[in-house]
Z-matrix of the N, CA and C atoms (Angstrom, degrees):
N
C 1 1.452
C 2 1.528 1 109.67
N 3 1.308 2 116.14 1 132.50
C 4 1.459 3 122.12 2 -178.05
C 5 1.524 4 110.36 3 -77.86
N 6 1.326 5 116.18 4 142.99
C 7 1.467 6 121.15 5 176.35
C 8 1.522 7 110.99 6 -77.83
N 9 1.330 8 116.48 7 -17.38
C 10 1.459 9 120.93 8 178.81
C 11 1.522 10 109.18 9 -80.90
N 12 1.298 11 115.35 10 126.06
C 13 1.460 12 120.49 11 -179.21
C 14 1.530 13 109.82 12 -73.20
N 15 1.312 14 116.17 13 129.86
C 16 1.456 15 122.09 14 -179.30
C 17 1.528 16 109.91 15 -89.77
N 18 1.338 17 117.53 16 142.35
C 19 1.461 18 119.67 17 177.81
C 20 1.532 19 110.45 18 -65.37
N 21 1.310 20 115.37 19 149.76
C 22 1.465 21 120.60 20 178.41
C 23 1.527 22 109.38 21 -68.59
N 24 1.337 23 117.31 22 162.80
C 25 1.476 24 119.23 23 176.96
C 26 1.529 25 112.49 24 -57.95
N 27 1.330 26 117.59 25 -36.26
C 28 1.475 27 120.74 26 178.46
C 29 1.522 28 109.86 27 -65.55
N 30 1.350 29 116.77 28 -43.67
C 31 1.469 30 120.31 29 179.08
C 32 1.524 31 110.66 30 -63.18
N 33 1.318 32 117.22 31 -39.04
C 34 1.468 33 120.28 32 177.81
C 35 1.523 34 110.80 33 -64.12
N 36 1.336 35 116.47 34 -41.54
C 37 1.463 36 120.93 35 178.36
C 38 1.531 37 110.76 36 -63.69
N 39 1.360 38 116.71 37 -42.53
C 40 1.465 39 120.62 38 177.31
C 41 1.519 40 110.83 39 -61.30
N 42 1.342 41 116.65 40 -43.34
C 43 1.465 42 120.40 41 178.71
C 44 1.526 43 110.77 42 -60.66
N 45 1.329 44 116.08 43 -44.18
C 46 1.466 45 120.14 44 179.79
C 47 1.529 46 110.58 45 -63.24
N 48 1.337 47 117.06 46 -43.10
C 49 1.466 48 121.26 47 179.80
C 50 1.522 49 110.80 48 -60.59
N 51 1.327 50 116.53 49 -47.51
C 52 1.468 51 120.97 50 179.71
C 53 1.522 52 110.41 51 -63.72
N 54 1.321 53 117.02 52 -43.66
C 55 1.469 54 120.86 53 179.13
C 56 1.538 55 110.49 54 -60.15
N 57 1.338 56 116.78 55 -45.62
C 58 1.465 57 120.75 56 179.48
C 59 1.528 58 111.50 57 -61.94
N 60 1.336 59 116.76 58 -42.02
C 61 1.466 60 120.38 59 178.57
C 62 1.524 61 111.04 60 -63.03
N 63 1.321 62 117.31 61 -43.20
C 64 1.468 63 121.13 62 179.46
C 65 1.529 64 110.28 63 -60.71
N 66 1.321 65 116.01 64 -42.53
C 67 1.464 66 119.53 65 178.99
C 68 1.532 67 111.47 66 -63.71
N 69 1.334 68 116.90 67 -28.12
C 70 1.472 69 121.58 68 177.63
C 71 1.525 70 111.89 69 -88.12
N 72 1.348 71 116.55 70 -1.31
C 73 1.461 72 119.90 71 -179.96
C 74 1.516 73 113.19 72 74.88
N 75 1.320 74 117.48 73 28.44
C 76 1.467 75 122.56 74 -177.12
C 77 1.519 76 111.12 75 -125.07
N 78 1.333 77 114.27 76 161.66
C 79 1.464 78 122.05 77 171.54
C 80 1.519 79 108.34 78 -108.01
N 81 1.326 80 116.38 79 172.82
C 82 1.463 81 121.46 80 -178.57
C 83 1.527 82 111.34 81 -58.52
N 84 1.330 83 117.38 82 -35.56
C 85 1.475 84 120.29 83 -179.10
C 86 1.531 85 112.29 84 -88.23
N 87 1.335 86 117.47 85 14.59
C 88 1.462 87 125.54 86 174.90
C 89 1.529 88 114.34 87 76.84
N 90 1.333 89 118.40 88 4.97
C 91 1.471 90 119.36 89 173.32
C 92 1.518 91 108.79 90 -75.56
N 93 1.317 92 115.59 91 158.52
C 94 1.457 93 120.18 92 172.56
C 95 1.532 94 109.33 93 -70.76
N 96 1.310 95 117.33 94 164.23
C 97 1.468 96 121.19 95 -176.83
C 98 1.523 97 113.13 96 -61.67
N 99 1.320 98 117.77 97 -28.82
C 100 1.464 99 121.20 98 -178.11
C 101 1.523 100 113.15 99 -105.20
N 102 1.328 101 117.36 100 5.59
C 103 1.464 102 121.08 101 -178.35
C 104 1.526 103 110.90 102 -83.38
N 105 1.342 104 115.35 103 137.81
C 106 1.459 105 121.29 104 175.77
C 107 1.516 106 109.79 105 -84.72
N 108 1.315 107 115.40 106 156.99
C 109 1.467 108 119.46 107 169.88
C 110 1.530 109 107.34 108 -72.44
N 111 1.337 110 117.81 109 147.37
C 112 1.466 111 118.61 110 176.99
C 113 1.533 112 110.83 111 -64.66
N 114 1.314 113 115.96 112 140.60
C 115 1.459 114 121.85 113 -177.67
C 116 1.518 115 110.03 114 -117.35
N 117 1.345 116 115.65 115 128.22
C 118 1.462 117 121.70 116 175.48
C 119 1.519 118 107.83 117 -130.51
N 120 1.337 119 117.34 118 131.38
C 121 1.460 120 122.04 119 177.56
C 122 1.519 121 108.43 120 -122.75
N 123 1.330 122 115.71 121 122.86
C 124 1.465 123 121.44 122 176.12
C 125 1.525 124 107.74 123 -110.55
N 126 1.336 125 116.62 124 118.59
C 127 1.463 126 121.79 125 -175.82
C 128 1.521 127 111.65 126 -89.70
N 129 1.350 128 114.89 127 155.38
C 130 1.457 129 121.25 128 173.69
C 131 1.516 130 114.05 129 68.68
N 132 1.309 131 117.70 130 35.25
C 133 1.464 132 120.82 131 -176.00
C 134 1.531 133 113.38 132 -82.69
N 135 1.337 134 117.32 133 -15.73
C 136 1.468 135 120.80 134 177.75
C 137 1.528 136 107.09 135 -116.99
N 138 1.311 137 115.84 136 110.90
C 139 1.455 138 122.52 137 -173.70
C 140 1.528 139 114.42 138 -59.19
N 141 1.313 140 117.60 139 -41.92
C 142 1.465 141 121.45 140 -172.68
C 143 1.534 142 113.64 141 -84.61
N 144 1.321 143 117.19 142 -5.92
C 145 1.462 144 120.80 143 179.23
C 146 1.529 145 109.76 144 -84.10
N 147 1.325 146 116.77 145 155.51
C 148 1.465 147 121.13 146 174.59
C 149 1.525 148 111.70 147 -71.36
N 150 1.300 149 115.83 148 -21.81
C 151 1.460 150 122.89 149 176.12
C 152 1.512 151 107.38 150 -164.92
N 153 1.310 152 117.55 151 146.84
C 154 1.463 153 119.83 152 179.33
C 155 1.509 154 109.61 153 -159.27
N 156 1.324 155 114.19 154 162.24
C 157 1.454 156 120.05 155 176.70
C 158 1.520 157 109.00 156 -158.90
N 159 1.319 158 114.15 157 146.85
C 160 1.450 159 120.19 158 170.07
C 161 1.517 160 105.34 159 -111.43
N 162 1.323 161 115.22 160 131.74
C 163 1.452 162 120.91 161 -174.10
C 164 1.517 163 109.41 162 -121.19
N 165 1.320 164 114.45 163 133.89
C 166 1.453 165 121.14 164 172.66
C 167 1.522 166 106.23 165 -114.83
N 168 1.321 167 116.50 166 120.62
C 169 1.460 168 122.16 167 175.87
C 170 1.520 169 105.66 168 -120.82
N 171 1.328 170 115.80 169 94.45
C 172 1.454 171 119.70 170 -168.87
C 173 1.518 172 107.67 171 66.47
N 174 1.325 173 116.37 172 -125.40
C 175 1.466 174 120.94 173 178.53
C 176 1.525 175 112.20 174 -93.92
N 177 1.314 176 117.36 175 -1.42
C 178 1.463 177 121.14 176 177.64
C 179 1.522 178 109.12 177 -79.26
N 180 1.337 179 115.86 178 134.59
C 181 1.468 180 120.73 179 179.82
C 182 1.527 181 108.40 180 -124.35
N 183 1.339 182 115.83 181 128.12
C 184 1.461 183 122.31 182 -177.90
C 185 1.528 184 108.85 183 -131.43
N 186 1.319 185 115.70 184 139.35
C 187 1.462 186 122.04 185 174.48
C 188 1.520 187 107.76 186 -114.30
N 189 1.317 188 116.45 187 129.89
C 190 1.466 189 120.89 188 178.93
C 191 1.521 190 108.83 189 -126.24
N 192 1.327 191 115.00 190 136.39
C 193 1.452 192 120.71 191 177.66
C 194 1.513 193 110.54 192 -127.38
N 195 1.329 194 115.75 193 146.53
C 196 1.460 195 121.57 194 179.92
C 197 1.528 196 107.98 195 -122.53
N 198 1.325 197 115.27 196 130.31
C 199 1.463 198 121.00 197 175.83
C 200 1.522 199 107.37 198 -124.80
N 201 1.338 200 116.49 199 135.51
C 202 1.459 201 121.23 200 -178.22
C 203 1.519 202 108.63 201 -120.97
N 204 1.342 203 115.49 202 129.44
C 205 1.458 204 121.67 203 177.57
C 206 1.520 205 108.87 204 -132.61
N 207 1.310 206 115.64 205 171.58
C 208 1.463 207 120.67 206 173.49
C 209 1.517 208 107.15 207 -103.85
N 210 1.328 209 115.43 208 134.54
C 211 1.462 210 120.14 209 -178.72
C 212 1.516 211 111.45 210 -147.84
N 213 1.314 212 114.89 211 -170.45
C 214 1.463 213 122.88 212 -179.45
C 215 1.528 214 108.98 213 -98.08
N 216 1.346 215 118.23 214 133.91
C 217 1.470 216 119.26 215 -179.85
C 218 1.523 217 111.62 216 -70.76
N 219 1.307 218 115.22 217 162.46
C 220 1.458 219 120.34 218 173.91
C 221 1.530 220 108.23 219 -69.81
N 222 1.337 221 118.15 220 145.08
C 223 1.473 222 120.96 221 -177.53
C 224 1.535 223 114.04 222 -57.26
N 225 1.345 224 116.57 223 -33.69
C 226 1.471 225 118.68 224 -177.37
C 227 1.532 226 112.88 225 -82.75
N 228 1.337 227 117.84 226 -9.46
C 229 1.473 228 121.79 227 177.34
C 230 1.531 229 109.12 228 -136.49
N 231 1.333 230 116.94 229 66.27
C 232 1.465 231 120.32 230 -174.53
C 233 1.526 232 115.03 231 -67.86
N 234 1.330 233 117.34 232 -16.20
C 235 1.468 234 121.42 233 -178.50
C 236 1.526 235 112.80 234 -105.59
N 237 1.327 236 116.41 235 15.43
C 238 1.453 237 119.96 236 -178.05
C 239 1.517 238 110.65 237 -128.10
N 240 1.321 239 114.90 238 145.48
C 241 1.454 240 120.54 239 174.19
C 242 1.515 241 110.58 240 -75.41
N 243 1.314 242 114.89 241 -179.75
C 244 1.462 243 120.69 242 -177.14
C 245 1.519 244 108.86 243 -117.06
N 246 1.317 245 115.81 244 132.00
C 247 1.448 246 123.07 245 177.19
C 248 1.519 247 107.64 246 -120.25
N 249 1.334 248 116.79 247 123.77
C 250 1.457 249 121.48 248 -179.70
C 251 1.517 250 108.59 249 -126.73
N 252 1.322 251 116.10 250 127.15
C 253 1.459 252 121.39 251 179.20
C 254 1.516 253 109.09 252 -116.30
N 255 1.314 254 115.54 253 130.85
C 256 1.456 255 121.93 254 176.88
C 257 1.529 256 107.45 255 -124.87
N 258 1.318 257 117.07 256 137.58
C 259 1.463 258 120.98 257 177.63
C 260 1.523 259 109.02 258 -128.39
N 261 1.322 260 114.76 259 143.00
C 262 1.461 261 119.59 260 -179.79
C 263 1.521 262 109.78 261 -139.25
N 264 1.317 263 115.05 262 130.40
C 265 1.453 264 121.76 263 174.50
C 266 1.523 265 105.87 264 -96.17
N 267 1.316 266 117.36 265 99.56
C 268 1.461 267 119.83 266 -175.50
C 269 1.523 268 110.17 267 -69.79
N 270 1.349 269 117.05 268 146.34
C 271 1.468 270 120.72 269 -175.09
C 272 1.530 271 114.84 270 -56.86
N 273 1.319 272 118.70 271 -29.41
C 274 1.463 273 119.66 272 -178.84
C 275 1.528 274 112.63 273 -74.65
N 276 1.332 275 117.87 274 -9.16
C 277 1.458 276 121.40 275 -175.08
C 278 1.526 277 114.09 276 -77.71
N 279 1.335 278 116.38 277 -24.56
C 280 1.465 279 119.86 278 -176.25
C 281 1.524 280 108.01 279 -165.30
N 282 1.323 281 118.44 280 144.40
C 283 1.466 282 120.47 281 -174.35
C 284 1.531 283 116.02 282 -56.75
N 285 1.319 284 117.85 283 -29.85
C 286 1.471 285 118.88 284 -176.91
C 287 1.528 286 114.13 285 -91.86
N 288 1.330 287 118.45 286 -4.64
C 289 1.468 288 120.69 287 179.41
C 290 1.520 289 108.98 288 -76.66
N 291 1.330 290 115.20 289 138.29
C 292 1.456 291 120.68 290 -178.11
C 293 1.517 292 110.71 291 -124.18
N 294 1.342 293 115.01 292 152.53
C 295 1.469 294 120.38 293 175.08
C 296 1.523 295 108.64 294 -71.72
N 297 1.321 296 115.76 295 158.53
C 298 1.460 297 120.02 296 177.69
C 299 1.502 298 111.41 297 129.39
N 300 1.340 299 115.60 298 -165.41
C 301 1.468 300 119.05 299 -179.05
C 302 1.526 301 110.48 300 -63.86
N 303 1.336 302 116.86 301 159.24
C 304 1.473 303 119.93 302 -177.91
C 305 1.528 304 111.09 303 -58.02
N 306 1.313 305 115.68 304 136.06
C 307 1.457 306 119.79 305 176.04
C 308 1.527 307 108.81 306 -94.52
N 309 1.325 308 115.96 307 -176.47
C 310 1.467 309 120.01 308 -176.06
C 311 1.535 310 111.94 309 -62.94
N 312 1.332 311 118.37 310 -31.60
C 313 1.471 312 120.42 311 177.88
C 314 1.522 313 110.97 312 -66.01
N 315 1.333 314 116.86 313 -43.58
C 316 1.467 315 121.09 314 179.02
C 317 1.516 316 110.76 315 -63.25
N 318 1.310 317 116.13 316 -43.93
C 319 1.466 318 121.09 317 -179.40
C 320 1.525 319 110.55 318 -64.15
N 321 1.335 320 116.47 319 -43.27
C 322 1.467 321 120.07 320 179.74
C 323 1.521 322 111.16 321 -64.87
N 324 1.328 323 117.97 322 -42.94
C 325 1.464 324 120.43 323 178.77
C 326 1.521 325 110.63 324 -62.61
N 327 1.332 326 117.31 325 -44.15
C 328 1.472 327 120.45 326 178.38
C 329 1.531 328 110.63 327 -60.38
N 330 1.312 329 117.17 328 -40.78
C 331 1.473 330 120.38 329 179.17
C 332 1.519 331 112.03 330 -65.94
N 333 1.334 332 116.61 331 -41.91
C 334 1.459 333 120.19 332 179.80
C 335 1.529 334 110.40 333 -64.47
N 336 1.333 335 117.06 334 -43.91
C 337 1.458 336 120.69 335 178.47
C 338 1.532 337 109.88 336 -62.17
N 339 1.327 338 116.87 337 -48.16
C 340 1.468 339 121.72 338 179.75
C 341 1.530 340 110.73 339 -57.72
N 342 1.321 341 116.21 340 -48.78
C 343 1.469 342 121.01 341 -178.39
C 344 1.525 343 110.72 342 -63.12
N 345 1.332 344 116.27 343 -41.48
C 346 1.459 345 120.14 344 179.41
C 347 1.515 346 112.23 345 -62.32
N 348 1.329 347 116.21 346 -39.72
C 349 1.468 348 120.71 347 179.22
C 350 1.519 349 110.48 348 -66.67
N 351 1.333 350 116.17 349 -48.11
C 352 1.471 351 120.46 350 -176.72
C 353 1.532 352 111.88 351 -66.29
N 354 1.334 353 116.40 352 -45.18
C 355 1.461 354 119.68 353 -176.87
C 356 1.523 355 112.40 354 -69.03
N 357 1.320 356 116.71 355 -32.63
C 358 1.463 357 119.70 356 -179.04
C 359 1.526 358 112.31 357 -84.88
N 360 1.333 359 115.90 358 -9.11
C 361 1.468 360 122.15 359 -176.82
C 362 1.535 361 111.01 360 62.15
N 363 1.356 362 116.77 361 28.31
C 364 1.463 363 120.34 362 175.44
C 365 1.523 364 109.44 363 -59.16
N 366 1.319 365 116.10 364 -34.63
C 367 1.463 366 122.24 365 172.35
C 368 1.518 367 106.60 366 -129.50
N 369 1.304 368 117.95 367 125.31
C 370 1.457 369 123.17 368 -179.80
C 371 1.527 370 108.63 369 -97.13
N 372 1.339 371 117.37 370 104.61
C 373 1.469 372 120.81 371 -177.38
C 374 1.526 373 111.88 372 -63.28
N 375 1.315 374 117.79 373 -21.92
C 376 1.465 375 121.08 374 176.60
C 377 1.523 376 112.70 375 -67.75
N 378 1.331 377 117.04 376 -27.02
C 379 1.467 378 121.11 377 178.90
C 380 1.532 379 111.98 378 -87.96
N 381 1.319 380 116.91 379 2.76
C 382 1.457 381 120.90 380 -177.87
C 383 1.526 382 112.72 381 -94.61
N 384 1.333 383 116.36 382 4.39
C 385 1.463 384 120.83 383 179.96
C 386 1.532 385 109.46 384 -84.24
N 387 1.332 386 115.57 385 128.83
C 388 1.468 387 121.27 386 177.52
C 389 1.519 388 109.14 387 -98.81
N 390 1.334 389 115.54 388 -49.11
C 391 1.460 390 122.60 389 178.47
C 392 1.525 391 107.12 390 -141.65
N 393 1.349 392 117.90 391 110.32
C 394 1.465 393 120.90 392 -174.12
C 395 1.531 394 113.28 393 -48.40
N 396 1.331 395 113.82 394 129.17
C 397 1.453 396 120.44 395 178.07
C 398 1.518 397 114.98 396 77.91
N 399 1.341 398 117.47 397 -7.40
C 400 1.470 399 119.37 398 -175.34
C 401 1.526 400 114.26 399 -124.74
N 402 1.333 401 116.76 400 -48.91
C 403 1.461 402 119.80 401 -175.00
C 404 1.522 403 110.84 402 -135.74
N 405 1.319 404 114.68 403 131.39
C 406 1.458 405 121.34 404 175.58
C 407 1.532 406 108.90 405 -142.47
N 408 1.327 407 115.25 406 162.34
C 409 1.454 408 119.14 407 170.44
C 410 1.527 409 107.94 408 -78.35
N 411 1.318 410 115.67 409 139.76
C 412 1.462 411 122.59 410 174.80
C 413 1.526 412 106.14 411 -116.42
N 414 1.316 413 116.00 412 121.35
C 415 1.462 414 120.91 413 -179.07
C 416 1.521 415 108.95 414 -109.98
N 417 1.325 416 114.74 415 124.80
C 418 1.456 417 122.04 416 175.78
C 419 1.526 418 107.41 417 -107.62
N 420 1.316 419 116.42 418 126.48
C 421 1.458 420 121.05 419 176.11
C 422 1.526 421 106.96 420 -117.71
N 423 1.323 422 115.48 421 118.63
C 424 1.463 423 121.43 422 178.95
C 425 1.516 424 108.75 423 -110.01
N 426 1.326 425 115.55 424 128.82
C 427 1.458 426 122.37 425 -178.00
C 428 1.525 427 107.88 426 -118.69
N 429 1.321 428 116.05 427 125.41
C 430 1.462 429 121.34 428 178.87
C 431 1.522 430 108.85 429 -120.22
N 432 1.317 431 115.82 430 119.05
C 433 1.454 432 121.25 431 175.83
C 434 1.524 433 106.37 432 -84.23
N 435 1.337 434 116.16 433 112.02
C 436 1.463 435 121.66 434 -174.89
C 437 1.520 436 113.18 435 -94.74
N 438 1.318 437 116.46 436 -28.56
C 439 1.466 438 121.25 437 179.38
C 440 1.525 439 106.05 438 -150.43
N 441 1.321 440 116.98 439 115.07
C 442 1.462 441 120.87 440 -172.21
C 443 1.522 442 111.70 441 -103.71
N 444 1.327 443 115.07 442 122.66
C 445 1.459 444 120.90 443 174.78
C 446 1.524 445 109.61 444 -135.18
N 447 1.347 446 115.01 445 27.81
C 448 1.464 447 119.68 446 176.36
C 449 1.515 448 114.23 447 94.71
N 450 1.337 449 114.36 448 173.86
C 451 1.459 450 123.98 449 170.97
C 452 1.518 451 114.99 450 66.83
N 453 1.322 452 118.55 451 38.50
C 454 1.462 453 120.86 452 -177.99
C 455 1.528 454 113.88 453 -85.44
N 456 1.304 455 118.36 454 -11.11
C 457 1.458 456 119.56 455 -172.22
C 458 1.531 457 113.88 456 -100.90
N 459 1.317 458 117.64 457 25.93
C 460 1.459 459 120.52 458 178.80
C 461 1.522 460 109.74 459 -82.95
N 462 1.302 461 117.27 460 103.56
C 463 1.471 462 123.04 461 -174.58
C 464 1.524 463 113.38 462 -59.99
N 465 1.305 464 116.39 463 -37.06
C 466 1.467 465 119.68 464 -177.69
C 467 1.529 466 110.43 465 -59.50
N 468 1.323 467 116.46 466 -43.80
C 469 1.462 468 120.10 467 179.58
C 470 1.525 469 110.85 468 -67.08
N 471 1.336 470 118.00 469 -37.67
C 472 1.467 471 120.59 470 179.54
C 473 1.520 472 110.59 471 -65.98
N 474 1.325 473 117.35 472 -40.31
C 475 1.465 474 119.82 473 177.51
C 476 1.528 475 109.99 474 -62.21
N 477 1.324 476 115.74 475 -44.05
C 478 1.466 477 120.25 476 179.47
C 479 1.531 478 110.32 477 -61.77
N 480 1.324 479 117.09 478 -42.43
C 481 1.463 480 121.44 479 179.58
C 482 1.519 481 111.13 480 -62.03
N 483 1.325 482 117.13 481 -49.49
C 484 1.465 483 120.44 482 -178.16
C 485 1.512 484 110.27 483 -65.09
N 486 1.317 485 116.68 484 -42.35
C 487 1.459 486 120.51 485 179.00
C 488 1.529 487 110.15 486 -59.47
N 489 1.317 488 116.25 487 -43.64
C 490 1.464 489 120.56 488 -179.21
C 491 1.520 490 112.14 489 -69.48
N 492 1.330 491 117.09 490 -43.61
C 493 1.460 492 119.55 491 -173.87
C 494 1.524 493 112.48 492 -76.23
N 495 1.333 494 118.01 493 -14.72
C 496 1.466 495 120.44 494 177.14
C 497 1.520 496 111.15 495 -108.28
N 498 1.312 497 117.89 496 19.94
C 499 1.469 498 120.79 497 -175.89
C 500 1.515 499 113.21 498 -61.58
N 501 1.338 500 118.03 499 -23.18
C 502 1.461 501 121.47 500 177.09
C 503 1.527 502 111.18 501 -68.63
N 504 1.317 503 116.68 502 -19.81
C 505 1.470 504 122.09 503 -173.66
C 506 1.527 505 109.98 504 -109.24
N 507 1.304 506 118.07 505 51.96
C 508 1.462 507 122.45 506 -175.57
C 509 1.527 508 112.98 507 -58.81
N 510 1.331 509 116.57 508 -27.96
C 511 1.465 510 119.91 509 -178.71
C 512 1.529 511 111.73 510 -68.85
N 513 1.337 512 118.94 511 -10.78
C 514 1.458 513 121.63 512 179.62
C 515 1.524 514 112.64 513 -95.50
N 516 1.322 515 117.02 514 2.87
C 517 1.468 516 119.41 515 179.70
C 518 1.493 517 111.07 516 -104.25
């Protein structure tokens, strides 16, 4: 008996299917290897938010909301505002998603969104200072994955979403 674990017959069939599709220049959803999923962004979908958008990336559906408040800066960054990103994969979005505290997927998505915003300067935390050491804008960005069909970590789309959903706050860019 080999110590190396052999793939199950289903896994072998999946590997063969994927290999055959790649050789034909196709993906499982019938797109070409270099084709993007269609992207649709609908702005202002949450009335009570300071900014919001519903995004369709192929069959993936995401809702993002932005809330802006005034708060106290962190002691180590008295001249910068605060940006907080939260992501949640709601249980109805995919069979394996569960309710409860954020899992590693939620944490990773929140980090990617946060990093994309900061690196692209979609929001400049330096312009969020009202009174150094006392008052700054605090921006909360909540991301809810409503229907998951892959491809959530595309930074370019996240930058576009945040830029669009915070367009009312041009002074923060």
